MITIMI-37945 format. One line per field, with one value per residue (C-alpha): x, z, y negated. Coordinates in pm, whole numbers, plus 32768, in hexadecimal, padded with zeros to 4 digits. Each point is the difference from the previous one (the first is absolute). Last residue first. Layout:
% residues N
px = c(X/...);
pz = c(Z/...);
py = c(Y/...);
END
This chain:
% residues 368
px = c(853C/805F/8092/7ED7/7EDA/80B9/8000/7EA2/7F89/80BF/7F7E/7EAD/8037/806E/7ED6/7F14/80A8/80EB/8060/8166/8115/808A/804D/7F16/7F00/7FF8/800C/7ED0/7F19/8093/7FAF/7E94/7FF4/807A/7F2B/7EDB/8064/7FFD/7EA0/7F5F/8025/7ED2/8058/7F55/8088/8157/7FD5/7FF4/8137/80B3/7FC9/8056/813F/8051/7FAE/80F7/811D/7FB6/8143/8105/809B/8108/8022/8162/7F8F/7E95/7F23/7EEA/7F18/7FC3/7EA6/7F1D/7E97/7EFA/7E96/7EAF/7FB7/80EA/8165/8140/8171/810D/8175/8153/7FDC/7EB6/7E9B/7EF2/7E92/7EB4/7ED5/7E9A/806F/7F41/8141/7FCC/7FAF/8122/80FF/7FBE/802C/8129/80AD/7F94/808E/815A/8043/7FD0/810E/7F2A/7F07/7EA5/7FB3/7F34/80ED/812E/7F92/7FCB/8142/80A3/7F2F/808F/8162/7FC7/7F71/7E63/7F19/7E88/7F00/7E92/7EF9/7F11/7EC5/7F92/813E/8073/7F8E/80DD/8115/7FA9/8026/8165/8038/7F8C/80D0/813B/7F9B/7FD8/8157/808F/80AC/8178/804E/7F02/80ED/7EDD/7EAD/7FB3/7E9E/7F75/7E80/7F89/7EA0/7EE2/7ED2/7EE3/803D/7F99/8140/7FD4/7EBE/807E/8158/8025/7F95/8029/8102/80C4/8010/8061/8110/8080/7FDC/80DC/80F6/8029/817A/8057/8148/7F6F/7ECC/80F1/7F09/7E80/7FAD/7EC2/7FFC/7EE0/7FAA/7E98/7FC2/8154/8023/7E95/7FD5/8136/7F6E/7EAC/80C9/80AB/817B/80BE/7F10/7FED/8140/8042/7ED7/807B/813B/8168/80CA/80DF/8052/8095/80E3/807F/817D/80A3/8124/7FBB/8110/8045/8054/8110/80B5/7FE8/7F29/7FC2/7EBD/7FEB/7E76/7F52/7EAA/7F01/7EFC/7E8B/7EC0/8076/7F4F/80AE/7F8D/80F0/8023/80E9/8108/8091/80F8/7F19/803D/8156/7F4E/7F3D/7E7D/7F84/7F87/807F/80CD/7FD4/7F62/7F2F/7EC0/8085/7EF8/80A8/7FB3/80B6/80F0/813F/809C/7EC2/8011/817D/7FAA/7EDD/80E4/811F/7F02/7F43/812A/809B/8130/803A/8170/8144/811A/814C/804F/8145/8018/813A/7FE2/80CF/8057/7FD7/805B/7F1F/7FD7/80DB/804A/7E5E/7FF6/80EC/7F5F/7EC9/8078/8097/7EC2/7F35/80A9/80FC/8068/8078/8169/80E5/8017/7FD9/7EC5/7F1B/7E9B/7F0C/7EE8/7EA2/7F38/7E99/7EF2/7EC7/7E85/7F14/7EA0/7F71/7FB5/7EB0/8025/7F6E/801E/7FB9/8149/8064/801B/801A/80A9/8185/7FEC/7F40/8100/8122/7F66/7FBE/8170/8097/7F71/80D8/8131/7F55/7FCF/8156/8081/80B4);
pz = c(767B/813D/80E4/7F8F/805E/8142/8055/7FBD/80B5/8130/7FDB/800D/8102/80EF/7FAB/8060/812C/801B/8100/80A1/7FDA/7EE6/7EF5/8081/8045/7EA2/7F69/80AB/7F96/7EB4/7FD9/8083/7ED3/7EFF/8054/8004/7EA4/7F82/8095/7F62/80D6/803A/8183/810F/7FC6/7FDA/818D/8041/7F41/8077/8184/7F86/7F6E/814A/80A3/7F18/803E/8194/8073/7EDF/8067/7F5A/7EE9/7F2E/7ED4/7FE2/7EFB/7F86/7FAF/7EA2/7FAA/7F7A/7FB1/7FC5/7F9E/801E/815E/80B1/7FD8/8095/7FDF/80A5/7FBE/805D/818D/7FD2/802D/7FA7/7FC7/7FFC/7F9D/803B/80C7/806A/8061/7F32/7EB8/8035/805A/7EB6/7F3E/80B0/7FB3/7E99/7FBC/80B7/7F3A/80C6/8107/8146/7FA5/80B9/812D/80B5/8126/7F17/7F2C/813B/8067/7EA9/800F/814D/7FA6/7EBB/80AC/8026/7FC7/8009/7F9B/803C/7FB8/8129/80B6/7F8A/7F88/8176/7FFE/7EE5/80CB/811A/7F1F/7FD5/8178/8021/7EFC/809A/8146/7F6E/7F5E/814A/8046/806E/7E8F/7FF2/7FB3/7FD0/7FB2/7F65/7FC0/7F8C/801D/7EFD/803A/7F77/803E/7FBF/80ED/8123/80EB/815E/804E/7F4D/8040/8181/80A5/7F09/7F17/8121/80CB/7ED2/7FCB/8175/7FF2/7EC0/8095/815D/7FD4/7FA2/7F36/7ECE/7FC0/7FF9/7F88/8025/7F10/7FC6/7EDC/7F94/817B/803D/8127/8079/8156/8043/7FF5/80DA/8101/8004/8031/8125/7FFD/810C/8041/7E96/7FA5/8110/7FA1/7EA2/806C/804E/80F7/7EF8/7F82/813C/8010/7E85/807D/7ED5/7EDC/7EBA/7EEE/7EF7/7E90/7EE0/8091/8169/812E/813F/8084/8167/8075/8141/8023/8051/8133/7FC3/7F84/7FAB/7F13/7F34/7EFC/7EEC/7F26/80F1/7F6A/8117/80EA/8104/7FDC/80D6/8117/808C/7FD9/8157/80DD/7F4D/7ECF/7E77/7FBC/7ED7/7F90/7EE1/7F8B/7EAD/7F5D/7EC1/7F96/7F87/814F/8085/7F2D/805A/8168/7FDA/7F32/810D/8130/7F5E/7F86/814A/806B/809A/801A/80AA/7F23/7F66/8135/7FAE/805E/804C/7FE6/80E9/7FA0/80A8/7F3D/7F66/7EC1/8014/7E6B/7FCC/80C6/7F2C/7EB1/807C/802E/7EB0/7F64/80A4/7F5F/8045/8158/80BD/7FE4/80E6/8145/7F55/7F4E/80D1/7FCC/7FD1/80D9/7FEB/8141/7FC1/810C/7F99/7FBB/7F6E/7FB5/7F3E/7EF9/7FAF/7EF0/7F91/7EB1/800A/8013/7EA5/7F52/7E8D/7EF8/8043/8042/7E97/7F5E/809B/7F9F/7E96/7FF1/8092/7F13/7EDD/80FC/806B/7EA4/7FAA/80E4/814B);
py = c(7A7B/80F6/7ED3/7F11/811A/804E/7E7F/7FE6/812B/7F94/7EAF/8077/80D6/7EF6/7F2C/8131/8033/8123/80F5/7FFC/80AB/7F5F/8109/80FF/7F13/7F4F/814E/8080/7EC8/801B/8170/7FBA/7EED/80EA/8112/7F13/7F86/8163/8042/7EC2/7EC9/7EF3/7FFE/809B/8162/7F68/7FC9/8163/806E/7EC5/808F/8159/7F91/7F45/8130/80D4/7F04/8025/8092/7FAE/7EBF/7F1E/80F3/800B/80A6/7F55/8084/7F22/8129/8097/8041/8120/7FF3/811B/7F5D/8094/8096/7F04/8091/7F54/8038/7F4A/7FEC/7FFD/8033/80B0/7F86/8116/7F53/807E/7F1D/8053/8133/8140/808F/815C/7F21/7EEE/810F/80BD/7EC9/7FB0/8139/8026/7EA1/802A/8141/8150/8049/8006/8124/7FC8/80DB/7EEB/7FE9/801A/7EE0/7F3D/803B/7F95/7EC8/7FBC/8033/7F18/7EE6/7FEE/7EFC/805D/7EF3/806C/7F1F/7FF6/8062/814E/8030/802A/8148/807E/7F7D/80D8/8133/7F94/7FD8/816E/807A/7F74/8084/8151/7FFA/7FAB/7EBA/7FC4/7FAD/7F05/7EBD/7EF8/804E/7EA5/7FBB/7EC5/7FBD/7EE1/7F74/80CA/7F01/80F9/80E2/7EF7/7FEE/7FD6/80CF/814F/7F9B/8009/8149/8122/7F87/7F38/8151/80D1/7F00/800D/8184/7FF0/7F2A/80CE/8035/7EB2/805F/806A/7F1F/7ED1/7F12/7FD6/7EE5/7F1D/7EFC/7F15/7FD0/7F95/80ED/80A5/7F21/7FDE/818A/8030/7EE5/80B5/815A/7F87/7F72/80A5/8136/8031/8010/80F7/80E8/7FF7/806C/7F72/80DD/80B2/7E99/7FB8/8154/7FCA/8008/7F7D/8001/7F68/8068/7EFF/801D/7FA5/7EF0/809C/7FB4/80AD/7F81/802E/7FF3/7F86/806C/7EEA/800F/8013/7F52/7EA7/7F01/7F46/7EDA/7FCA/7EBC/7F76/8102/80E9/7F77/8018/817E/7FE9/7F6F/8147/7FDA/800C/812B/80C1/7FE7/7FBB/815D/7F9B/7F4B/7EDE/7F29/7F5F/7ECA/7FEB/7F12/80B7/7FDF/8099/8133/8029/7FFD/80EE/8103/7FE1/802C/811C/80B5/7FD6/7F10/7E8B/7FC8/8060/7F9D/80A0/80F1/80A1/8164/80BC/816F/8105/8142/8180/8126/8133/7F45/7EC2/7FF8/8014/7ECE/7F3F/8096/7F86/7E9D/7FF1/8089/7EE4/7EEC/7ED0/80A5/7EB8/7F6A/7F16/80D1/814D/80B3/7F37/8065/7ED9/7FAA/7F68/801C/7FEB/7FB3/80B5/7FC4/8116/7FCE/7F55/7EE9/7F40/7F08/7E9C/7F47/7E91/7F97/809F/7ECE/8045/7F1C/8026/816E/801E/7F4B/80BA/8148/7F8F/7F9D/8138/80F5/7FCC/8063/812F/8073/7FB3/811F/7FBC);
END
């Protein structure tokens, strides 16, 4: 971690100590899952430490059968919206969450979310198995419940008047996990056509966070349609786009942009093509951001022996969103977002403000 990050920490801590965020309200949708976090056993006393080791094991058994022992570490709330919403709630924001929490009642596992989260269910959750290694994760799931989620289904459960009521007056709106919810773009279009014109006056312009998630399985046409919809959201919102490196590469490909340019050139092109007000690419060792004027690059609070990786990007997004409501510059926003993610990966839980302040102070002392 470089000296610039260390120098930024005292100012961030001071701002966190002075500002109350309980009057900031968000609306998030629409996924929810139950995540089973597992490690892959190498033998009775050891797990595969990294994904390459496990990959080499699979390759060595090409055309032969093998058994793989999985050890469940925990079963927990999951889904991009759920983890992001829970993280925002723990940080003090009031969050309305509309998602696939179970039918006819919200499943008990989701009652563990922050007390600052108000939940509304519109479908059944998926169950995901996350293979975790020290360097990465691989999430396996059956998307059938997500495939059944449509704009009509959401309207039938909540009604357009209730949806308008839930979105109105929010300082942050986010529709997450675009890639895994089959009908995401049509849900976005329904909200653009039927909700936003009377729910959000165009002069207010709250923040809208978009995280495409892993869109490997999406076609170029689908990606371009979603990007075009973001331009329509600009009538009502300031657009905040957060991508990991894989997602950034996939969107670059859909836009026919070169993937190997310097970071600054890549993010400026994505910023323009994706109709963003701020665009961020978060990676294992660093994060980069561009706001139309300033390019910033910031080291992460990297953890060599993570407690939990699944949800690290969602916690980054929560920190990034909340940073928009502090008196932070773009670099400080990246430090803050990285610290929320770093705390989560290290401890396995999303921080509250007090815990995050202590994390930053301790890290600052160890680096001096």
